[in-house]
C-alpha positions in Angstrom: -6.6 5.7 -27.2 -6.0 4.0 -23.8 -3.2 1.5 -23.4 -3.8 -1.7 -21.4 -1.5 -4.7 -21.0 -2.7 -8.3 -20.8 -1.5 -11.5 -19.1 1.4 -11.4 -16.7 2.5 -7.9 -18.0 -0.9 -6.6 -17.1 -0.8 -8.2 -13.6 2.7 -6.7 -13.0 1.7 -3.2 -14.3 -1.4 -3.1 -12.1 0.5 -4.3 -9.1 3.0 -1.4 -9.3 0.2 0.7 -7.8 1.0 -1.1 -4.5 4.1 1.1 -4.3 1.8 4.1 -4.0 -0.8 2.4 -1.8 1.7 1.1 0.8 4.1 4.0 0.5 1.5 6.7 1.4 0.1 4.6 4.2 3.5 3.8 5.8 4.6 7.5 5.8 1.5 8.4 7.8 1.5 5.4 10.0 5.3 5.3 10.8 6.5 8.9 10.6 3.6 11.3 11.1 3.1 10.8 14.8 6.9 11.1 15.6 6.9 14.3 13.5 3.9 15.7 15.4 5.2 15.0 18.9 8.9 15.2 18.4 10.4 17.9 20.8 12.7 19.2 18.1 9.9 19.0 15.4 6.3 20.2 15.9 6.2 19.2 19.6 2.4 18.9 19.7 0.8 17.3 22.8 0.7 13.5 22.2 -2.9 13.2 23.1 -3.9 15.9 20.6 -1.7 14.3 18.0 -3.2 10.8 18.6 -6.8 12.2 18.6 -6.1 14.1 15.3 -4.8 11.0 13.6 -7.5 8.8 15.1 -10.4 11.1 14.0 -9.2 12.2 10.6 -7.4 9.0 9.5 -9.6 6.6 11.4 -13.2 7.8 12.0 -13.4 10.0 8.9 -12.0 7.3 6.7 -14.5 4.9 8.0 -17.1 7.3 6.7 -15.6 8.3 3.3 -14.4 4.9 2.2 -17.9 3.4 1.5 -19.0 6.7 0.0 -16.2 6.7 -2.5 -16.7 3.0 -3.2 -20.5 3.4 -3.8 -19.8 6.5 -6.0 -17.4 4.6 -8.2 -20.0 1.8 -8.6 -22.5 4.4 -10.0 -19.9 6.1 -12.2 -20.1 5.6 -16.0 -17.4 7.2 -18.1 -15.6 6.4 -21.3 -12.5 5.2 -19.4 -14.4 3.2 -16.8 -15.8 3.3 -13.3 -12.6 3.4 -11.2 -10.0 5.1 -13.3 -11.3 8.6 -12.9 -11.1 8.4 -9.1 -7.5 7.2 -9.3 -6.5 9.9 -11.9 -7.9 12.7 -9.6 -7.1 11.3 -6.2 -3.5 10.3 -6.7 -2.1 13.8 -7.7 -4.1 15.6 -5.0 -2.6 13.2 -2.4 0.8 14.8 -3.1 -0.5 18.3 -2.3 -2.1 17.4 1.0 0.8 15.2 2.1 3.1 18.2 1.7 0.7 20.4 3.6 0.6 17.9 6.5 4.3 18.5 7.0 3.9 22.3 6.6 2.0 23.4 9.8 1.9 27.2 10.2 4.5 27.5 13.0 7.2 29.4 11.1 9.3 26.3 10.9 9.8 26.1 14.6 8.6 23.7 17.4 5.6 24.8 19.5 6.5 26.5 22.7 3.2 25.3 24.2 2.4 21.7 23.1 -1.3 22.0 23.9 -2.1 24.2 20.8 -5.7 23.9 19.6 -5.1 25.9 16.5 -2.4 23.5 15.2 -4.5 20.6 16.3 -7.4 21.8 14.1 -5.0 22.4 11.2 -3.7 18.8 11.4 -7.3 17.5 11.8 -8.6 19.3 8.7 -5.6 18.8 6.4 -5.3 15.1 7.3 -9.0 14.8 6.6 -8.5 16.2 3.1 -5.5 13.9 2.5 -7.5 10.9 3.7 -10.3 11.7 1.2 -7.9 12.0 -1.8 -6.0 8.9 -0.7 -9.3 7.0 -0.4 -10.2 8.1 -4.0 -7.2 6.3 -5.3 -6.8 3.4 -2.8 -10.4 2.1 -2.7 -11.0 2.2 -6.4 -7.5 0.7 -7.2 -8.2 -2.2 -4.9 -11.7 -2.7 -6.3 -10.2 -3.3 -9.8 -8.4 -6.5 -8.7 -11.3 -9.0 -8.1 -13.2 -7.6 -11.1 -10.3 -8.4 -13.6 -9.0 -11.7 -12.1 -11.4 -14.4 -11.1 -9.6 -17.6 -10.2 -7.7 -18.3 -6.9 -4.6 -19.0 -9.0 -4.8 -15.6 -10.8 -5.7 -13.7 -7.7 -3.0 -15.3 -5.5 -0.5 -14.4 -8.3 -1.6 -10.8 -8.4 -1.6 -10.5 -4.6 1.9 -11.9 -4.6 3.1 -9.3 -7.2 1.2 -6.6 -5.3 2.9 -7.4 -2.1 6.3 -7.4 -3.8 5.7 -3.9 -5.0 4.2 -3.0 -1.6 7.6 -4.0 -0.1 9.2 -1.5 -2.4 6.8 1.2 -1.5 7.2 0.3 2.2 11.0 0.4 1.9 10.8 3.9 0.3 8.6 5.1 3.1 10.5 3.3 5.9 14.1 3.7 4.8 14.3 6.3 2.0 12.0 8.9 3.7 14.2 9.3 6.9 17.3 9.4 4.7 15.8 12.2 2.6 14.6 14.0 5.7 18.1 13.9 7.3 19.7 15.0 4.0 17.6 18.0 3.4 17.2 19.0 7.0 21.0 19.6 7.1 20.8 22.1 4.3 17.2 23.4 4.3 16.2 23.3 8.0 14.4 20.6 10.0 10.8 21.3 8.8 11.8 21.8 5.2 13.6 18.5 5.2 10.3 16.8 6.0 8.4 18.8 3.5 10.9 18.1 0.6 11.0 14.4 1.5 7.2 14.3 1.5 7.1 16.0 -1.9 9.6 13.7 -3.5 8.1 10.4 -2.3 4.5 11.6 -2.7 5.3 12.2 -6.4 6.7 8.7 -6.7 3.7 7.1 -4.9 1.1 9.0 -7.0 3.0 8.1 -10.1 2.9 4.5 -9.2 -0.9 4.6 -8.9 -1.2 6.3 -12.3 1.2 3.9 -14.0 -0.8 1.0 -12.7 -3.7 2.0 -14.9 -2.0 0.7 -18.0 -2.4 -2.8 -16.6 -6.2 -2.3 -16.2 -9.0 -2.7 -18.7 -12.3 -2.5 -17.0 -14.8 -5.1 -18.1 -17.8 -3.9 -20.1 -20.1 -6.6 -18.7 -20.1 -4.9 -15.3 -20.8 -1.4 -16.6 -24.3 -2.4 -17.8 -25.2 -3.8 -14.3 -28.1 -2.0 -12.7 -26.9 0.9 -10.6 -28.2 1.1 -7.0 -28.7 4.4 -5.2 -25.7 5.2 -3.0 -27.5 4.8 0.3 -29.2 1.6 -0.8 -25.9 0.2 -2.0 -24.1 0.9 1.3 -27.1 -0.5 3.3 -27.3 -3.7 1.3 -23.5 -4.2 1.6 -23.4 -4.0 5.4 -26.4 -6.4 5.6 -24.3 -9.1 4.2 -23.5 -11.5 7.0 -20.3 -12.8 5.4 -19.1 -9.3 5.0 -19.9 -8.4 8.7 -17.8 -11.4 9.9 -15.0 -10.7 7.4 -14.5 -7.0 8.2 -13.9 -7.7 11.9 -11.2 -10.2 10.9 -9.8 -7.7 8.4 -9.8 -4.9 11.0 -7.8 -7.1 13.4 -5.3 -8.0 10.8 -4.8 -4.3 10.0 -4.3 -3.6 13.7 -1.7 -6.4 13.9 0.3 -5.3 10.9 -0.2 -1.6 11.5 0.8 -2.0 15.1 4.3 -3.1 14.0 4.8 0.0 11.7 3.4 2.5 14.2 5.3 1.3 17.2 8.7 0.6 15.6 10.2 4.1 15.8 9.3 4.2 19.6 10.6 0.7 20.1 13.9 1.7 18.4 14.4 4.8 20.6 12.9 3.7 24.0 13.9 0.0 24.0 17.0 -0.3 21.8 18.4 3.2 22.3 18.8 4.1 18.6 17.5 7.1 16.7 13.9 6.8 15.5 15.0 7.5 11.9 17.2 4.3 12.3 14.0 2.2 12.8 14.4 1.1 9.2 17.1 -1.3 10.4 14.2 -3.2 12.1 11.5 -2.6 9.4 13.8 -3.7 6.5 14.2 -7.3 7.9 10.4 -7.5 8.5 9.8 -6.6 4.8 12.5 -9.1 3.8 10.6 -11.8 5.8 7.3 -10.9 4.1 8.9 -11.1 0.6 10.9 -14.3 1.3 7.8 -16.3 2.5 5.2 -15.3 0.0 5.7 -18.3 -2.2 5.5 -20.5 0.9 2.2 -19.0 2.1 0.8 -19.1 -1.5 1.3 -22.9 -1.6 -0.2 -23.3 1.9 -3.2 -21.2 0.8 -3.7 -23.2 -2.4 -3.6 -26.5 -0.5 -5.5 -25.7 2.7 -7.7 -22.7 1.8 -8.4 -19.4 3.5 -9.4 -20.4 7.1 -6.5 -22.7 7.9 -4.0 -20.4 6.2 -5.1 -17.3 8.0 -5.3 -19.1 11.4 -1.8 -20.5 11.0 -0.3 -17.1 10.0 -2.1 -15.3 12.9 -0.9 -17.8 15.6 2.6 -17.6 14.1 2.5 -13.8 14.1 1.5 -13.7 17.8 4.2 -16.1 18.8 6.8 -14.3 16.7 6.0 -11.1 18.6 7.0 -12.5 22.0 10.8 -12.2 21.7 10.5 -8.4 21.6 10.3 -8.7 25.4 13.9 -9.7 25.4 15.8 -8.3 22.4 18.5 -5.9 23.5 20.6 -5.2 20.3 19.8 -4.1 16.8 20.9 -7.5 15.5 18.6 -9.3 17.8 15.8 -6.8 16.9 16.5 -7.5 13.2 16.2 -11.2 13.6 13.0 -10.7 15.6 11.5 -8.5 12.9 12.5 -11.0 10.2 10.4 -13.7 12.0 7.5 -11.4 12.4 7.6 -10.5 8.7 7.7 -14.2 7.7 4.4 -14.8 9.4 2.9 -11.5 8.4 3.2 -12.5 4.7 0.6 -15.2 5.3 -1.8 -12.7 6.9 -1.4 -10.3 4.0 -1.9 -12.9 1.3 -4.9 -14.6 2.9 -6.9 -11.5 3.8 -6.6 -10.1 0.3 -7.7 -13.2 -1.6 -10.6 -13.6 0.8 -11.8 -10.1 -0.1 -12.5 -11.4 -3.6 -14.5 -14.3 -2.3 -16.8 -12.0 -0.3 -17.4 -9.8 -3.4 -18.0 -12.9 -5.7 -20.5 -14.4 -3.2 -22.5 -11.1 -3.3 -22.6 -11.0 -7.1 -23.9 -14.6 -7.2 -26.7 -13.7 -4.8 -27.6 -10.3 -6.3 -26.4 -10.5 -9.9 -24.6 -7.1 -9.5 -20.9 -6.5 -9.5 -20.2 -4.0 -6.7 -16.5 -4.0 -5.8 -16.6 -0.3 -5.1 -19.2 -0.7 -2.4 -17.5 -3.7 -0.9 -14.0 -2.4 -0.9 -15.4 0.9 0.5 -16.9 -1.2 3.3 -13.6 -3.1 3.8 -11.7 0.2 3.9 -14.2 1.8 6.3 -13.7 -0.8 8.9 -10.0 -1.1 8.3 -9.5 2.6 8.9 -10.8 2.1 12.4 -7.4 0.6 13.1 -6.1 4.2 12.7 -8.1 5.1 15.7 -7.4 2.0 17.7 -3.6 2.1 17.1 -2.8 5.7 18.1 -5.2 5.5 21.1 -3.5 2.3 22.2 -0.1 4.0 21.9 -1.4 7.0 23.9 -2.7 4.7 26.7 0.7 3.0 26.9 2.5 6.4 26.9 0.2 7.5 29.7 0.8 4.3 31.7 4.6 4.4 31.5 4.9 8.2 31.9 6.3 8.9 28.4 6.8 12.7 28.0 6.7 13.5 31.7 9.2 16.0 33.2 11.0 13.2 35.1 10.5 10.0 33.0 11.5 6.6 34.3 13.3 5.1 31.4 13.3 1.6 32.8 9.6 1.7 33.2 9.1 3.1 29.7 11.4 0.3 28.3 9.6 -2.7 29.9 6.2 -1.1 29.8 6.4 -0.5 26.1 7.5 -4.0 25.4 4.7 -5.5 27.4 2.2 -3.2 25.7 3.4 -4.4 22.3 2.9 -8.0 23.0 -0.4 -7.5 24.9 -2.1 -5.5 22.2 -0.9 -8.0 19.5 -2.3 -10.9 21.5 -5.7 -9.1 21.9 -5.9 -8.4 18.2 -5.1 -12.0 17.3 -7.6 -13.5 19.7 -10.4 -11.4 18.3 -9.4 -12.3 14.8 -9.4 -16.0 15.5 -12.8 -15.8 17.1 -14.4 -14.3 14.0 -12.4 -16.5 11.7 -14.1 -19.5 13.3 -17.5 -17.9 12.3 -16.4 -17.1 8.8 -18.5 -19.2 6.4 -16.2 -19.5 3.3 -13.7 -22.3 3.6 -11.7 -24.1 0.9 -14.5 -26.1 -0.6 -17.0 -23.2 -0.7 -14.4 -20.8 -2.1 -13.8 -23.3 -5.0 -17.6 -23.5 -5.7 -17.9 -19.7 -5.7 -14.9 -19.4 -8.1 -16.6 -21.8 -10.6 -20.0 -20.1 -10.3 -18.6 -16.6 -10.8 -16.6 -17.5 -13.9 -19.8 -19.0 -15.4 -21.9 -16.0 -14.5 -19.3 -13.6 -16.1 -19.2 -15.7 -19.2 -23.0 -15.4 -19.5 -22.9 -11.6 -19.0 -20.1 -11.2 -21.7 -22.1 -13.4 -24.1 -25.2 -11.3 -23.5 -23.4 -8.1 -24.3 -21.8 -9.6 -27.4 -25.2 -10.7 -28.7 -26.7 -7.2 -28.1 -23.9 -5.4 -29.9 -24.0 -7.7 -33.0 
């Protein structure tokens, strides 16, 4: 007999899955590239490392996300459409995460960084990890707009999710390097990373699995007509609202992911501290996110999606500018706090808006297809994992990072300018597409009312058929 919680307890239980979702993501985004190119670690050529991450975590994810989403829409089991994918994908993510930090080099750095064999190993194993992570992440996200319909409920769930995401992020950003340092001293450098990945991978997968007790999939959507996988994906990407939204969504992922991916390098090259001490900058940004969620929720409830996301994006861009000038860890922490305060508005807005896009489609088609839509969202979002490492590689190339005779002053100022420039570009593109996005406050309210009416009719029909 399955267990499911209702009300606020159910919302909180479901939201615990965000520990796993954000934790897995942050380990890859923040620590995998430093592990790959670190001279005392794997010491892989940074172009090969960035290409491997971009292809396997970017391009491949852009392919497998809609496939997994459409597969889950077509799945019919006793426990639901999404739960089987989470139950299988979460545990397998532990295995492949450990393998990522276990390249076959005998526990020693490469003597020749341009090693095609190790590049292919990373490419393949990261591809398998991306698939299992997608199985859990896409289907877990797809449950949220299915279960909660009103803006009030959804904004509450998003707030809880982001609180637990902060916990997952803190474990990845702060606890992971501490565990690496602790076990590296006794077990060796490579084993330190492997053990840390195994410990946190188990916690993150466990969070996904625990979240299922807060989920009871709705019977009225199981009886919806099932489209073929190819047809479902094609119809999804023909939706004009979705095509506008996913570009905005991609840019917000570039903006927020840019902070995580660049922070270890900003810590070492600009502030002169160890990359594993980057948590002293990431922790304040997470605190800023957490502290301002209630503020942004009130703004969203009053002004709607477009104004809220525009305000948060402009604020985020302006908040990034001081990184040109900060010189100490304290100054960096205050800068990161202000960035986090604006980032919370971006995170809240984009996730509530996802539900509006799915609801609008159901009103038009009569079919509930969160899997296909969240697969589409994920597909485009993962392109950020190609854009971000390639952008970092370009900056590295420009400033001479990794050269035999590096100019540290050029690396310092060049990296700072690159951070602000890329953030500004991402923000401008996001605002251009936000202007074209068709769902404002009034339309979102109408969609919410219509979708609740439609779901009530479906539930009534099922009840009459079973009596």
